[in-house]
C-alpha positions in Angstrom: 15.6 4.2 10.8 17.0 1.4 12.6 15.7 -2.2 11.6 13.6 -3.0 14.7 10.6 -4.9 15.5 9.1 -2.0 17.1 9.8 0.2 13.8 8.3 -2.5 11.6 5.2 -2.5 13.9 4.7 1.2 13.8 4.9 1.0 9.9 2.4 -1.8 9.9 -0.1 0.1 12.0 0.6 3.2 10.1 -0.2 1.4 6.9 -3.4 -0.1 8.4 -4.9 3.2 9.6 -4.0 4.6 6.1 -6.0 1.6 4.5 -9.0 2.4 6.9 -9.0 6.0 6.1 -8.8 5.2 2.6 -12.0 3.0 2.9 -13.9 5.3 4.9 -13.3 8.1 2.3 -14.4 5.9 -0.4 -17.8 5.0 1.7 -18.2 8.9 2.2 -17.7 9.6 -1.4 -20.7 7.5 -2.3 -19.2 4.3 -2.1 -16.8 4.3 -4.9 -14.5 1.3 -5.6 -11.1 1.6 -3.7 -9.6 0.8 -7.2 -11.0 4.1 -8.5 -10.1 5.9 -5.5 -7.1 8.5 -6.2 -5.3 7.7 -3.2 -4.8 4.1 -4.0 -1.2 4.8 -5.4 -0.2 6.2 -2.1 -1.4 3.2 -0.4 0.1 0.9 -2.8 3.3 3.0 -2.1 2.9 2.9 1.7 2.2 -0.9 1.6 5.5 -1.4 -0.6 7.6 0.5 2.1 6.0 -1.8 5.0 6.7 -4.8 2.9 10.4 -3.9 2.1 11.2 -2.9 5.7 9.7 -6.2 6.6 12.0 -8.3 4.2 15.2 -6.2 5.4 14.1 -6.9 8.9 13.7 -10.9 8.3 17.1 -10.8 6.6 18.6 -8.8 9.2 17.4 -10.6 12.5 17.4 -14.4 12.0 15.9 -14.8 15.7 12.4 -13.0 14.9 9.4 -14.6 16.3 7.2 -16.7 14.0 4.5 -14.1 14.4 6.4 -11.3 13.0 7.8 -13.4 10.0 4.1 -14.3 9.3 2.8 -10.8 9.4 5.7 -10.0 6.9 4.3 -12.8 4.7 0.7 -11.5 5.0 1.6 -8.0 4.0 3.8 -9.5 1.0 0.8 -11.3 -0.3 -1.3 -8.1 -0.1 1.3 -6.4 -1.8 1.3 -8.9 -4.8 -2.2 -7.8 -5.2 -1.6 -4.1 -5.8 2.0 -4.1 -7.0 0.9 -3.6 -10.8 -1.8 -1.2 -9.9 -2.8 0.8 -13.0 -5.4 3.2 -14.0 -8.9 2.0 -15.0 -8.0 2.3 -18.7 -5.0 -0.1 -18.0 -2.9 2.9 -19.3 0.3 3.8 -17.3 0.2 7.3 -15.9 3.4 8.4 -17.5 1.5 7.8 -21.0 -1.6 9.8 -20.2 -2.4 13.2 -21.5 -3.3 15.9 -19.1 -7.1 15.5 -19.7 -6.8 11.7 -19.3 -5.0 12.0 -16.0 -7.2 14.7 -14.6 -10.2 12.6 -15.6 -8.6 9.4 -13.9 -7.7 11.5 -10.6 -11.3 13.3 -10.5 -9.9 16.7 -10.8 
């Protein structure tokens, strides 16, 4: 994927749509907190991808508009809040038993 502002905007829009869908699902499932939603890890991964693409774009194109640079910065701030996303028990997934994982993922 070429480093372009258009591609960054498409990725940012995709992430925003994903976040809105995740919020709607949480409401539909009885108002569960987003941090307990099983798709939160995917959301964090998608946000990380958007942030990394934005960082590369800023490094690649020194003539970006300030609006795009600010947008990249806002996504980076948002990612800082979820980059250490852990399970509610604060136990990393790779250390869980199958039963613990199934409980966390609501299976």
